[in-house]
N, C-alpha and C positions, 0 to 999 in steps of 0.2 A: 923827714919829709923834704923832698927836693923843692926848689924854688918854684918850678912850673906846677907841681902838685899843689903847693901851698897857695899859689895864685888862683888856680882852678877852684880849690876848696873855698877860698874867700869870695871869689866871684859868684859861685853857686850860692853861698850863704847870703851874700848881699842881695842877690836876686830874690831869694826866698823871703828874706826879711822885708824887702821893699814890697813884694807881693802881699805879704800879710798886712803891712801898714796901709797899703792901698785898699785892701778889703775892709779894714777897720774904718778908714775914712768914709767909705760908702755908707756904713751903718752909724758911725759916730764921728761926723766931720769936725767936732770941736773937742775931741779926746785930748786930754792932757798928756804930757810926756810920760808921766807915771802910768797912766792908763794904757798907753801904747806899749810901754815896756812890759806891763803885766799881760797884755794880750799876746804879744809875741812869745813871752815865756810860756804861757798856757798852750800855745799852738805848736810849739816845737818840742822835739824829743830830747832826752838826755844825751843820746848818742850824737845827735846833730850839734848840740851845744859843745860837747867834748871835742868833736872834730874841728869846729870853728875856733875854739880856744887853743887847741893844739897848733893849728895853722897860724893863728895870730901870734902866739908865743914864739913860734919858730921865726917869725918875721918881725914886723913892726906895726905900730898903730897906724902909721901912714898908709900901710898896705890896704887896710880895709877902707880907708877914705877914698882910695883910688876907685873902688867899685861901687860905693854908695853915692847916689845922686844927691845934690845939695840939700833938698828938703829932708832927707833922711839921715844925714851924717850924724847929727848930734844924738838923735834917739837911737840910731844903730850902734853908735859907740857906747852909749849908756847900757844898752841891752847886753852887748858882748862883755863889757867890763863887769857887769853883774854876774855873768856866767863864770868869769875868771876868779871871783871871790869864793873861798871855800864855804861850803854850806854848813 
């Protein structure tokens, strides 16, 4: 995966994760980090998760931070790190 492809994949993933977290905030504004992680896991496909993990492994953790706005950095990192662990 080329750097530009990797950045595009991570940017799209970060946008989708942010959108899902914003949707959850509307229905559950006091959701815990664990609830946020579970929600995003339930709402995303295995294919999406594999793409994000592949792009992140090709780059660095700092790359995803570049695309996630501050309120979503920690939960976004927790979500993606969870996807990187073998099931």
